[in-house]
N, CA, C and O atoms as a GROMACS GRO file, in nm:
protein
  564
    1UNK      N    1   0.235  -1.011  -0.910
    1UNK     CA    2   0.335  -1.012  -0.806
    1UNK      C    3   0.362  -1.156  -0.765
    1UNK      O    4   0.272  -1.240  -0.770
    2UNK      N    5   0.482  -1.183  -0.724
    2UNK     CA    6   0.518  -1.319  -0.684
    2UNK      C    7   0.492  -1.341  -0.536
    2UNK      O    8   0.519  -1.254  -0.453
    3UNK      N    9   0.440  -1.460  -0.504
    3UNK     CA   10   0.408  -1.496  -0.366
    3UNK      C   11   0.517  -1.585  -0.312
    3UNK      O   12   0.558  -1.682  -0.376
    4UNK      N   13   0.565  -1.553  -0.192
    4UNK     CA   14   0.661  -1.639  -0.123
    4UNK      C   15   0.586  -1.744  -0.040
    4UNK      O   16   0.618  -1.862  -0.044
    5UNK      N   17   0.484  -1.698   0.037
    5UNK     CA   18   0.402  -1.790   0.113
    5UNK      C   19   0.263  -1.731   0.131
    5UNK      O   20   0.244  -1.609   0.129
    6UNK      N   21   0.164  -1.821   0.149
    6UNK     CA   22   0.026  -1.779   0.168
    6UNK      C   23  -0.042  -1.881   0.259
    6UNK      O   24  -0.017  -2.001   0.250
    7UNK      N   25  -0.130  -1.830   0.348
    7UNK     CA   26  -0.200  -1.918   0.442
    7UNK      C   27  -0.341  -1.864   0.461
    7UNK      O   28  -0.361  -1.745   0.487
    8UNK      N   29  -0.440  -1.953   0.449
    8UNK     CA   30  -0.578  -1.911   0.471
    8UNK      C   31  -0.605  -1.907   0.622
    8UNK      O   32  -0.578  -2.004   0.693
    9UNK      N   33  -0.658  -1.794   0.669
    9UNK     CA   34  -0.684  -1.778   0.812
    9UNK      C   35  -0.832  -1.783   0.845
    9UNK      O   36  -0.869  -1.797   0.961
   10UNK      N   37  -0.918  -1.771   0.744
   10UNK     CA   38  -1.062  -1.782   0.763
   10UNK      C   39  -1.123  -1.834   0.633
   10UNK      O   40  -1.090  -1.787   0.525
   11UNK      N   41  -1.212  -1.932   0.645
   11UNK     CA   42  -1.267  -1.998   0.526
   11UNK      C   43  -1.372  -1.914   0.455
   11UNK      O   44  -1.372  -1.906   0.332
   12UNK      N   45  -1.462  -1.852   0.531
   12UNK     CA   46  -1.572  -1.780   0.465
   12UNK      C   47  -1.625  -1.666   0.551
   12UNK      O   48  -1.617  -1.669   0.674
   13UNK      N   49  -1.679  -1.568   0.483
   13UNK     CA   50  -1.756  -1.456   0.540
   13UNK      C   51  -1.686  -1.382   0.653
   13UNK      O   52  -1.743  -1.379   0.762
   14UNK      N   53  -1.573  -1.325   0.638
   14UNK     CA   54  -1.497  -1.313   0.514
   14UNK      C   55  -1.396  -1.426   0.496
   14UNK      O   56  -1.346  -1.484   0.594
   15UNK      N   57  -1.367  -1.457   0.373
   15UNK     CA   58  -1.255  -1.547   0.343
   15UNK      C   59  -1.130  -1.460   0.354
   15UNK      O   60  -1.124  -1.351   0.298
   16UNK      N   61  -1.029  -1.511   0.426
   16UNK     CA   62  -0.909  -1.431   0.450
   16UNK      C   63  -0.782  -1.513   0.432
   16UNK      O   64  -0.777  -1.632   0.462
   17UNK      N   65  -0.680  -1.447   0.382
   17UNK     CA   66  -0.546  -1.505   0.370
   17UNK      C   67  -0.446  -1.403   0.417
   17UNK      O   68  -0.470  -1.283   0.414
   18UNK      N   69  -0.334  -1.454   0.461
   18UNK     CA   70  -0.220  -1.368   0.487
   18UNK      C   71  -0.098  -1.438   0.431
   18UNK      O   72  -0.095  -1.560   0.418
   19UNK      N   73   0.001  -1.359   0.398
   19UNK     CA   74   0.121  -1.419   0.341
   19UNK      C   75   0.230  -1.317   0.322
   19UNK      O   76   0.230  -1.210   0.383
   20UNK      N   77   0.323  -1.353   0.235
   20UNK     CA   78   0.438  -1.269   0.210
   20UNK      C   79   0.472  -1.272   0.062
   20UNK      O   80   0.475  -1.379   0.001
   21UNK      N   81   0.496  -1.154   0.005
   21UNK     CA   82   0.542  -1.146  -0.133
   21UNK      C   83   0.689  -1.187  -0.139
   21UNK      O   84   0.757  -1.191  -0.036
   22UNK      N   85   0.736  -1.217  -0.258
   22UNK     CA   86   0.876  -1.257  -0.276
   22UNK      C   87   0.974  -1.147  -0.234
   22UNK      O   88   1.088  -1.176  -0.199
   23UNK      N   89   0.928  -1.020  -0.238
   23UNK     CA   90   1.016  -0.910  -0.199
   23UNK      C   91   1.020  -0.887  -0.048
   23UNK      O   92   1.086  -0.794  -0.001
   24UNK      N   93   0.949  -0.971   0.030
   24UNK     CA   94   0.954  -0.962   0.175
   24UNK      C   95   0.842  -0.884   0.241
   24UNK      O   96   0.835  -0.876   0.363
   25UNK      N   97   0.752  -0.825   0.160
   25UNK     CA   98   0.640  -0.750   0.217
   25UNK      C   99   0.526  -0.844   0.254
   25UNK      O  100   0.494  -0.934   0.176
   26UNK      N  101   0.465  -0.825   0.371
   26UNK     CA  102   0.349  -0.907   0.406
   26UNK      C  103   0.226  -0.859   0.329
   26UNK      O  104   0.219  -0.742   0.289
   27UNK      N  105   0.130  -0.948   0.308
   27UNK     CA  106   0.005  -0.907   0.245
   27UNK      C  107  -0.113  -0.970   0.319
   27UNK      O  108  -0.100  -1.070   0.389
   28UNK      N  109  -0.228  -0.907   0.300
   28UNK     CA  110  -0.352  -0.951   0.364
   28UNK      C  111  -0.461  -0.949   0.257
   28UNK      O  112  -0.479  -0.848   0.188
   29UNK      N  113  -0.534  -1.060   0.245
   29UNK     CA  114  -0.641  -1.071   0.146
   29UNK      C  115  -0.772  -1.093   0.222
   29UNK      O  116  -0.780  -1.175   0.313
   30UNK      N  117  -0.875  -1.018   0.182
   30UNK     CA  118  -1.006  -1.030   0.246
   30UNK      C  119  -1.113  -1.029   0.138
   30UNK      O  120  -1.112  -0.944   0.049
   31UNK      N  121  -1.206  -1.126   0.146
   31UNK     CA  122  -1.315  -1.133   0.050
   31UNK      C  123  -1.447  -1.142   0.125
   31UNK      O  124  -1.477  -1.243   0.189
   32UNK      N  125  -1.525  -1.035   0.117
   32UNK     CA  126  -1.654  -1.031   0.185
   32UNK      C  127  -1.750  -0.944   0.104
   32UNK      O  128  -1.709  -0.845   0.044
   33UNK      N  129  -1.876  -0.982   0.105
   33UNK     CA  130  -1.981  -0.912   0.030
   33UNK      C  131  -1.943  -0.901  -0.118
   33UNK      O  132  -1.981  -0.805  -0.186
   34UNK      N  133  -1.869  -0.999  -0.166
   34UNK     CA  134  -1.832  -1.002  -0.307
   34UNK      C  135  -1.717  -0.911  -0.344
   34UNK      O  136  -1.682  -0.899  -0.461
   35UNK      N  137  -1.657  -0.845  -0.245
   35UNK     CA  138  -1.547  -0.752  -0.272
   35UNK      C  139  -1.414  -0.813  -0.227
   35UNK      O  140  -1.400  -0.854  -0.112
   36UNK      N  141  -1.318  -0.819  -0.318
   36UNK     CA  142  -1.186  -0.872  -0.288
   36UNK      C  143  -1.091  -0.754  -0.266
   36UNK      O  144  -1.078  -0.667  -0.351
   37UNK      N  145  -1.026  -0.754  -0.150
   37UNK     CA  146  -0.930  -0.650  -0.115
   37UNK      C  147  -0.796  -0.714  -0.084
   37UNK      O  148  -0.789  -0.810  -0.007
   38UNK      N  149  -0.690  -0.662  -0.145
   38UNK     CA  150  -0.554  -0.709  -0.118
   38UNK      C  151  -0.474  -0.588  -0.069
   38UNK      O  152  -0.464  -0.487  -0.138
   39UNK      N  153  -0.418  -0.602   0.049
   39UNK     CA  154  -0.341  -0.494   0.111
   39UNK      C  155  -0.198  -0.540   0.134
   39UNK      O  156  -0.174  -0.657   0.164
   40UNK      N  157  -0.105  -0.448   0.122
   40UNK     CA  158   0.037  -0.479   0.142
   40UNK      C  159   0.092  -0.400   0.259
   40UNK      O  160   0.054  -0.285   0.282
   41UNK      N  161   0.182  -0.464   0.334
   41UNK     CA  162   0.246  -0.399   0.447
   41UNK      C  163   0.388  -0.359   0.414
   41UNK      O  164   0.431  -0.361   0.298
   42UNK      N  165   0.461  -0.324   0.518
   42UNK     CA  166   0.598  -0.280   0.501
   42UNK      C  167   0.693  -0.399   0.502
   42UNK      O  168   0.674  -0.494   0.577
   43UNK      N  169   0.794  -0.391   0.419
   43UNK     CA  170   0.893  -0.498   0.406
   43UNK      C  171   0.957  -0.530   0.540
   43UNK      O  172   1.001  -0.441   0.613
   44UNK      N  173   0.961  -0.661   0.572
   44UNK     CA  174   1.023  -0.706   0.695
   44UNK      C  175   0.935  -0.695   0.818
   44UNK      O  176   0.978  -0.734   0.927
   45UNK      N  177   0.814  -0.644   0.804
   45UNK     CA  178   0.723  -0.629   0.918
   45UNK      C  179   0.622  -0.743   0.919
   45UNK      O  180   0.622  -0.827   0.828
   46UNK      N  181   0.536  -0.747   1.022
   46UNK     CA  182   0.437  -0.854   1.032
   46UNK      C  183   0.310  -0.821   0.954
   46UNK      O  184   0.296  -0.712   0.897
   47UNK      N  185   0.217  -0.916   0.953
   47UNK     CA  186   0.097  -0.903   0.872
   47UNK      C  187   0.008  -0.787   0.918
   47UNK      O  188  -0.074  -0.739   0.841
   48UNK      N  189   0.022  -0.743   1.042
   48UNK     CA  190  -0.062  -0.634   1.091
   48UNK      C  191  -0.036  -0.503   1.016
   48UNK      O  192  -0.124  -0.418   1.007
   49UNK      N  193   0.086  -0.487   0.963
   49UNK     CA  194   0.112  -0.368   0.880
   49UNK      C  195   0.038  -0.379   0.747
   49UNK      O  196   0.006  -0.277   0.685
   50UNK      N  197   0.010  -0.502   0.704
   50UNK     CA  198  -0.067  -0.521   0.581
   50UNK      C  199  -0.216  -0.500   0.605
   50UNK      O  200  -0.285  -0.442   0.521
   51UNK      N  201  -0.265  -0.547   0.720
   51UNK     CA  202  -0.408  -0.531   0.751
   51UNK      C  203  -0.445  -0.383   0.750
   51UNK      O  204  -0.551  -0.345   0.701
   52UNK      N  205  -0.359  -0.301   0.804
   52UNK     CA  206  -0.386  -0.157   0.808
   52UNK      C  207  -0.315  -0.082   0.695
   52UNK      O  208  -0.320   0.040   0.688
   53UNK      N  209  -0.249  -0.158   0.606
   53UNK     CA  210  -0.173  -0.096   0.497
   53UNK      C  211  -0.260  -0.052   0.381
   53UNK      O  212  -0.383  -0.057   0.386
   54UNK      N  213  -0.194  -0.009   0.276
   54UNK     CA  214  -0.262   0.040   0.157
   54UNK      C  215  -0.319  -0.075   0.074
   54UNK      O  216  -0.259  -0.182   0.062
   55UNK      N  217  -0.434  -0.050   0.019
   55UNK     CA  218  -0.496  -0.148  -0.070
   55UNK      C  219  -0.426  -0.139  -0.206
   55UNK      O  220  -0.425  -0.034  -0.270
   56UNK      N  221  -0.367  -0.251  -0.250
   56UNK     CA  222  -0.300  -0.251  -0.380
   56UNK      C  223  -0.389  -0.311  -0.487
   56UNK      O  224  -0.360  -0.301  -0.607
   57UNK      N  225  -0.499  -0.374  -0.444
   57UNK     CA  226  -0.595  -0.430  -0.540
   57UNK      C  227  -0.731  -0.435  -0.472
   57UNK      O  228  -0.742  -0.477  -0.356
   58UNK      N  229  -0.833  -0.395  -0.542
   58UNK     CA  230  -0.969  -0.404  -0.492
   58UNK      C  231  -1.065  -0.421  -0.609
   58UNK      O  232  -1.059  -0.346  -0.706
   59UNK      N  233  -1.154  -0.519  -0.598
   59UNK     CA  234  -1.250  -0.542  -0.707
   59UNK      C  235  -1.376  -0.607  -0.653
   59UNK      O  236  -1.370  -0.698  -0.569
   60UNK      N  237  -1.491  -0.560  -0.701
   60UNK     CA  238  -1.620  -0.621  -0.668
   60UNK      C  239  -1.638  -0.738  -0.766
   60UNK      O  240  -1.673  -0.718  -0.882
   61UNK      N  241  -1.613  -0.860  -0.717
   61UNK     CA  242  -1.620  -0.978  -0.802
   61UNK      C  243  -1.762  -1.030  -0.816
   61UNK      O  244  -1.800  -1.080  -0.922
   62UNK      N  245  -1.842  -1.019  -0.710
   62UNK     CA  246  -1.980  -1.065  -0.711
   62UNK      C  247  -2.070  -0.942  -0.722
   62UNK      O  248  -2.076  -0.861  -0.629
   63UNK      N  249  -2.138  -0.928  -0.834
   63UNK     CA  250  -2.219  -0.808  -0.860
   63UNK      C  251  -2.336  -0.795  -0.763
   63UNK      O  252  -2.382  -0.684  -0.737
   64UNK      N  253  -2.385  -0.907  -0.710
   64UNK     CA  254  -2.497  -0.902  -0.617
   64UNK      C  255  -2.450  -0.866  -0.475
   64UNK      O  256  -2.530  -0.821  -0.393
   65UNK      N  257  -2.323  -0.886  -0.447
   65UNK     CA  258  -2.267  -0.845  -0.320
   65UNK      C  259  -2.294  -0.937  -0.203
   65UNK      O  260  -2.289  -0.893  -0.088
   66UNK      N  261  -2.323  -1.065  -0.228
   66UNK     CA  262  -2.352  -1.158  -0.119
   66UNK      C  263  -2.240  -1.257  -0.093
   66UNK      O  264  -2.235  -1.319   0.013
   67UNK      N  265  -2.150  -1.273  -0.187
   67UNK     CA  266  -2.051  -1.379  -0.179
   67UNK      C  267  -1.945  -1.350  -0.074
   67UNK      O  268  -1.906  -1.235  -0.053
   68UNK      N  269  -1.899  -1.457  -0.007
   68UNK     CA  270  -1.793  -1.444   0.093
   68UNK      C  271  -1.697  -1.562   0.089
   68UNK      O  272  -1.617  -1.581   0.181
   69UNK      N  273  -1.706  -1.641  -0.018
   69UNK     CA  274  -1.621  -1.759  -0.032
   69UNK      C  275  -1.546  -1.749  -0.165
   69UNK      O  276  -1.605  -1.720  -0.269
   70UNK      N  277  -1.415  -1.773  -0.159
   70UNK     CA  278  -1.332  -1.770  -0.279
   70UNK      C  279  -1.219  -1.871  -0.261
   70UNK      O  280  -1.171  -1.892  -0.149
   71UNK      N  281  -1.177  -1.933  -0.370
   71UNK     CA  282  -1.072  -2.035  -0.360
   71UNK      C  283  -0.933  -1.971  -0.356
   71UNK      O  284  -0.912  -1.860  -0.404
   72UNK      N  285  -0.840  -2.045  -0.298
   72UNK     CA  286  -0.702  -1.998  -0.294
   72UNK      C  287  -0.645  -1.986  -0.434
   72UNK      O  288  -0.568  -1.894  -0.463
   73UNK      N  289  -0.684  -2.077  -0.522
   73UNK     CA  290  -0.636  -2.071  -0.660
   73UNK      C  291  -0.674  -1.941  -0.729
   73UNK      O  292  -0.594  -1.881  -0.800
   74UNK      N  293  -0.798  -1.897  -0.707
   74UNK     CA  294  -0.843  -1.772  -0.767
   74UNK      C  295  -0.769  -1.652  -0.707
   74UNK      O  296  -0.732  -1.559  -0.779
   75UNK      N  297  -0.746  -1.656  -0.576
   75UNK     CA  298  -0.671  -1.548  -0.511
   75UNK      C  299  -0.530  -1.542  -0.568
   75UNK      O  300  -0.480  -1.434  -0.600
   76UNK      N  301  -0.465  -1.658  -0.581
   76UNK     CA  302  -0.329  -1.661  -0.636
   76UNK      C  303  -0.325  -1.604  -0.778
   76UNK      O  304  -0.235  -1.527  -0.811
   77UNK      N  305  -0.422  -1.642  -0.862
   77UNK     CA  306  -0.426  -1.590  -1.000
   77UNK      C  307  -0.436  -1.439  -1.001
   77UNK      O  308  -0.368  -1.372  -1.080
   78UNK      N  309  -0.521  -1.386  -0.915
   78UNK     CA  310  -0.539  -1.240  -0.911
   78UNK      C  311  -0.411  -1.172  -0.862
   78UNK      O  312  -0.369  -1.071  -0.919
   79UNK      N  313  -0.348  -1.227  -0.758
   79UNK     CA  314  -0.224  -1.167  -0.708
   79UNK      C  315  -0.115  -1.169  -0.814
   79UNK      O  316  -0.041  -1.071  -0.830
   80UNK      N  317  -0.104  -1.279  -0.888
   80UNK     CA  318   0.000  -1.287  -0.992
   80UNK      C  319  -0.023  -1.185  -1.102
   80UNK      O  320   0.072  -1.142  -1.168
   81UNK      N  321  -0.149  -1.145  -1.121
   81UNK     CA  322  -0.180  -1.048  -1.227
   81UNK      C  323  -0.157  -0.904  -1.184
   81UNK      O  324  -0.156  -0.814  -1.269
   82UNK      N  325  -0.140  -0.880  -1.055
   82UNK     CA  326  -0.118  -0.742  -1.009
   82UNK      C  327   0.018  -0.696  -1.062
   82UNK      O  328   0.120  -0.758  -1.032
   83UNK      N  329   0.019  -0.590  -1.140
   83UNK     CA  330   0.146  -0.545  -1.196
   83UNK      C  331   0.239  -0.487  -1.091
   83UNK      O  332   0.194  -0.431  -0.991
   84UNK      N  333   0.367  -0.501  -1.115
   84UNK     CA  334   0.468  -0.445  -1.024
   84UNK      C  335   0.457  -0.293  -1.017
   84UNK      O  336   0.504  -0.232  -0.921
   85UNK      N  337   0.396  -0.231  -1.119
   85UNK     CA  338   0.382  -0.086  -1.117
   85UNK      C  339   0.299  -0.041  -0.998
   85UNK      O  340   0.319   0.069  -0.947
   86UNK      N  341   0.205  -0.126  -0.953
   86UNK     CA  342   0.125  -0.089  -0.836
   86UNK      C  343   0.215  -0.062  -0.716
   86UNK      O  344   0.191   0.030  -0.639
   87UNK      N  345   0.318  -0.143  -0.701
   87UNK     CA  346   0.413  -0.126  -0.591
   87UNK      C  347   0.481   0.011  -0.603
   87UNK      O  348   0.495   0.082  -0.503
   88UNK      N  349   0.522   0.048  -0.723
   88UNK     CA  350   0.590   0.175  -0.745
   88UNK      C  351   0.494   0.291  -0.720
   88UNK      O  352   0.533   0.391  -0.661
   89UNK      N  353   0.369   0.278  -0.764
   89UNK     CA  354   0.271   0.384  -0.743
   89UNK      C  355   0.246   0.406  -0.594
   89UNK      O  356   0.230   0.519  -0.550
   90UNK      N  357   0.244   0.298  -0.517
   90UNK     CA  358   0.223   0.310  -0.372
   90UNK      C  359   0.339   0.386  -0.310
   90UNK      O  360   0.316   0.474  -0.227
   91UNK      N  361   0.462   0.355  -0.348
   91UNK     CA  362   0.579   0.426  -0.296
   91UNK      C  363   0.569   0.574  -0.331
   91UNK      O  364   0.593   0.659  -0.247
   92UNK      N  365   0.533   0.604  -0.455
   92UNK     CA  366   0.522   0.742  -0.500
   92UNK      C  367   0.417   0.817  -0.418
   92UNK      O  368   0.440   0.930  -0.375
   93UNK      N  369   0.300   0.753  -0.396
   93UNK     CA  370   0.193   0.817  -0.318
   93UNK      C  371   0.238   0.842  -0.175
   93UNK      O  372   0.207   0.946  -0.118
   94UNK      N  373   0.312   0.748  -0.116
   94UNK     CA  374   0.362   0.765   0.021
   94UNK      C  375   0.454   0.886   0.030
   94UNK      O  376   0.439   0.969   0.120
   95UNK      N  377   0.548   0.896  -0.062
   95UNK     CA  378   0.644   1.007  -0.059
   95UNK      C  379   0.570   1.138  -0.083
   95UNK      O  380   0.598   1.238  -0.016
   96UNK      N  381   0.478   1.140  -0.179
   96UNK     CA  382   0.402   1.261  -0.208
   96UNK      C  383   0.321   1.304  -0.087
   96UNK      O  384   0.314   1.422  -0.055
   97UNK      N  385   0.259   1.208  -0.018
   97UNK     CA  386   0.180   1.238   0.101
   97UNK      C  387   0.268   1.297   0.211
   97UNK      O  388   0.230   1.395   0.276
   98UNK      N  389   0.387   1.238   0.231
   98UNK     CA  390   0.477   1.289   0.333
   98UNK      C  391   0.520   1.432   0.302
   98UNK      O  392   0.528   1.516   0.392
   99UNK      N  393   0.547   1.459   0.174
   99UNK     CA  394   0.587   1.595   0.137
   99UNK      C  395   0.472   1.692   0.164
   99UNK      O  396   0.495   1.802   0.214
  100UNK      N  397   0.350   1.652   0.131
  100UNK     CA  398   0.235   1.739   0.157
  100UNK      C  399   0.223   1.771   0.305
  100UNK      O  400   0.200   1.886   0.343
  101UNK      N  401   0.240   1.669   0.389
  101UNK     CA  402   0.231   1.690   0.534
  101UNK      C  403   0.342   1.782   0.584
  101UNK      O  404   0.318   1.873   0.663
  102UNK      N  405   0.463   1.759   0.535
  102UNK     CA  406   0.576   1.840   0.580
  102UNK      C  407   0.560   1.984   0.533
  102UNK      O  408   0.592   2.077   0.607
  103UNK      N  409   0.511   2.004   0.412
  103UNK     CA  410   0.490   2.141   0.364
  103UNK      C  411   0.384   2.211   0.448
  103UNK      O  412   0.397   2.330   0.478
  104UNK      N  413   0.280   2.138   0.488
  104UNK     CA  414   0.178   2.197   0.574
  104UNK      C  415   0.239   2.236   0.708
  104UNK      O  416   0.214   2.346   0.759
  105UNK      N  417   0.319   2.148   0.766
  105UNK     CA  418   0.383   2.175   0.894
  105UNK      C  419   0.476   2.295   0.882
  105UNK      O  420   0.482   2.380   0.970
  106UNK      N  421   0.549   2.301   0.771
  106UNK     CA  422   0.641   2.414   0.749
  106UNK      C  423   0.563   2.545   0.746
  106UNK      O  424   0.604   2.644   0.807
  107UNK      N  425   0.451   2.546   0.674
  107UNK     CA  426   0.369   2.667   0.670
  107UNK      C  427   0.318   2.704   0.809
  107UNK      O  428   0.316   2.821   0.847
  108UNK      N  429   0.275   2.602   0.883
  108UNK     CA  430   0.225   2.626   1.018
  108UNK      C  431   0.334   2.689   1.104
  108UNK      O  432   0.312   2.791   1.170
  109UNK      N  433   0.454   2.628   1.104
  109UNK     CA  434   0.564   2.680   1.185
  109UNK      C  435   0.602   2.821   1.141
  109UNK      O  436   0.626   2.908   1.225
  110UNK      N  437   0.608   2.841   1.013
  110UNK     CA  438   0.652   2.971   0.960
  110UNK      C  439   0.552   3.081   0.995
  110UNK      O  440   0.591   3.187   1.045
  111UNK      N  441   0.424   3.057   0.968
  111UNK     CA  442   0.323   3.160   0.987
  111UNK      C  443   0.278   3.175   1.132
  111UNK      O  444   0.253   3.286   1.178
  112UNK      N  445   0.267   3.064   1.203
  112UNK     CA  446   0.213   3.071   1.340
  112UNK      C  447   0.320   3.086   1.447
  112UNK      O  448   0.300   3.157   1.545
  113UNK      N  449   0.432   3.020   1.428
  113UNK     CA  450   0.531   3.017   1.536
  113UNK      C  451   0.664   3.080   1.497
  113UNK      O  452   0.750   3.101   1.582
  114UNK      N  453   0.680   3.111   1.370
  114UNK     CA  454   0.801   3.178   1.327
  114UNK      C  455   0.925   3.090   1.324
  114UNK      O  456   1.036   3.143   1.321
  115UNK      N  457   0.911   2.957   1.324
  115UNK     CA  458   1.028   2.868   1.323
  115UNK      C  459   1.049   2.803   1.190
  115UNK      O  460   1.006   2.689   1.170
  116UNK      N  461   1.115   2.872   1.096
  116UNK     CA  462   1.125   2.820   0.960
  116UNK      C  463   1.240   2.723   0.938
  116UNK      O  464   1.238   2.652   0.837
  117UNK      N  465   1.341   2.716   1.026
  117UNK     CA  466   1.455   2.628   1.003
  117UNK      C  467   1.441   2.493   1.072
  117UNK      O  468   1.523   2.404   1.050
  118UNK      N  469   1.340   2.476   1.153
  118UNK     CA  470   1.329   2.355   1.236
  118UNK      C  471   1.314   2.229   1.152
  118UNK      O  472   1.378   2.128   1.181
  119UNK      N  473   1.232   2.233   1.048
  119UNK     CA  474   1.209   2.110   0.971
  119UNK      C  475   1.263   2.119   0.829
  119UNK      O  476   1.229   2.035   0.745
  120UNK      N  477   1.344   2.217   0.801
  120UNK     CA  478   1.394   2.234   0.664
  120UNK      C  479   1.473   2.112   0.617
  120UNK      O  480   1.466   2.076   0.499
  121UNK      N  481   1.549   2.046   0.706
  121UNK     CA  482   1.626   1.928   0.667
  121UNK      C  483   1.533   1.811   0.634
  121UNK      O  484   1.558   1.737   0.539
  122UNK      N  485   1.425   1.794   0.712
  122UNK     CA  486   1.328   1.689   0.682
  122UNK      C  487   1.264   1.712   0.546
  122UNK      O  488   1.246   1.618   0.468
  123UNK      N  489   1.231   1.835   0.516
  123UNK     CA  490   1.170   1.868   0.387
  123UNK      C  491   1.268   1.837   0.274
  123UNK      O  492   1.230   1.780   0.173
  124UNK      N  493   1.393   1.876   0.292
  124UNK     CA  494   1.496   1.851   0.190
  124UNK      C  495   1.511   1.701   0.164
  124UNK      O  496   1.516   1.658   0.049
  125UNK      N  497   1.518   1.619   0.271
  125UNK     CA  498   1.533   1.474   0.256
  125UNK      C  499   1.413   1.414   0.184
  125UNK      O  500   1.431   1.330   0.095
  126UNK      N  501   1.294   1.454   0.220
  126UNK     CA  502   1.174   1.398   0.158
  126UNK      C  503   1.163   1.441   0.012
  126UNK      O  504   1.124   1.362  -0.073
  127UNK      N  505   1.197   1.566  -0.017
  127UNK     CA  506   1.193   1.613  -0.155
  127UNK      C  507   1.297   1.538  -0.240
  127UNK      O  508   1.273   1.514  -0.358
  128UNK      N  509   1.411   1.503  -0.182
  128UNK     CA  510   1.511   1.423  -0.254
  128UNK      C  511   1.456   1.283  -0.285
  128UNK      O  512   1.479   1.230  -0.393
  129UNK      N  513   1.384   1.224  -0.188
  129UNK     CA  514   1.322   1.094  -0.212
  129UNK      C  515   1.221   1.102  -0.326
  129UNK      O  516   1.218   1.014  -0.412
  130UNK      N  517   1.140   1.206  -0.327
  130UNK     CA  518   1.041   1.223  -0.433
  130UNK      C  519   1.110   1.239  -0.568
  130UNK      O  520   1.063   1.183  -0.668
  131UNK      N  521   1.219   1.313  -0.573
  131UNK     CA  522   1.293   1.332  -0.698
  131UNK      C  523   1.345   1.198  -0.751
  131UNK      O  524   1.341   1.173  -0.871
  132UNK      N  525   1.393   1.112  -0.660
  132UNK     CA  526   1.440   0.979  -0.702
  132UNK      C  527   1.326   0.896  -0.759
  132UNK      O  528   1.342   0.830  -0.862
  133UNK      N  529   1.211   0.900  -0.693
  133UNK     CA  530   1.096   0.822  -0.740
  133UNK      C  531   1.049   0.876  -0.875
  133UNK      O  532   1.018   0.798  -0.965
  134UNK      N  533   1.045   1.008  -0.889
  134UNK     CA  534   1.006   1.067  -1.017
  134UNK      C  535   1.101   1.024  -1.128
  134UNK      O  536   1.058   0.994  -1.240
  135UNK      N  537   1.230   1.020  -1.097
  135UNK     CA  538   1.329   0.980  -1.196
  135UNK      C  539   1.309   0.834  -1.236
  135UNK      O  540   1.315   0.801  -1.355
  136UNK      N  541   1.284   0.747  -1.136
  136UNK     CA  542   1.260   0.605  -1.165
  136UNK      C  543   1.135   0.584  -1.250
  136UNK      O  544   1.132   0.498  -1.337
  137UNK      N  545   1.033   0.665  -1.223
  137UNK     CA  546   0.907   0.650  -1.296
  137UNK      C  547   0.901   0.734  -1.422
  137UNK      O  548   0.804   0.728  -1.497
  138UNK      N  549   1.005   0.812  -1.446
  138UNK     CA  550   1.012   0.901  -1.561
  138UNK      C  551   0.895   1.000  -1.559
  138UNK      O  552   0.830   1.022  -1.661
  139UNK      N  553   0.869   1.057  -1.442
  139UNK     CA  554   0.760   1.152  -1.425
  139UNK      C  555   0.813   1.294  -1.424
  139UNK      O  556   0.926   1.320  -1.384
  140UNK      N  557   0.727   1.388  -1.469
  140UNK     CA  558   0.762   1.528  -1.462
  140UNK      C  559   0.710   1.583  -1.331
  140UNK      O  560   0.626   1.521  -1.266
  141UNK      N  561   0.760   1.700  -1.290
  141UNK     CA  562   0.714   1.763  -1.165
  141UNK      C  563   0.569   1.798  -1.173
  141UNK      O  564   0.512   1.852  -1.078
   0.00000   0.00000   0.00000
């Protein structure tokens, strides 16, 4: 992935960076106990959406688990190697998760409260989003 900007916010234990990808999404990098975690936030939002966002890369770099220092150069190399497909997979998982939640809510409303038309439009919109993502990824149902 391409980096637009990156800034180290903590030198060690954990070593931390925050920045922005070229597509406008913020990212957060944390390296502690030998584990490198890279999280991405929502496009156009601040770094806090990345801190609590999905992990797009995670690897135990130090097998002993004591390391907490890593160079910016190494972080940049790892970020550049993250394939763009990870971004697409994250979008797909988000849409799939939302559909699962909406289907659960629909069942709840239908069986417990008898209100089956209340969220039907939300379900239709989310299912259309999933269909678009499936088409882009050439996935079957």
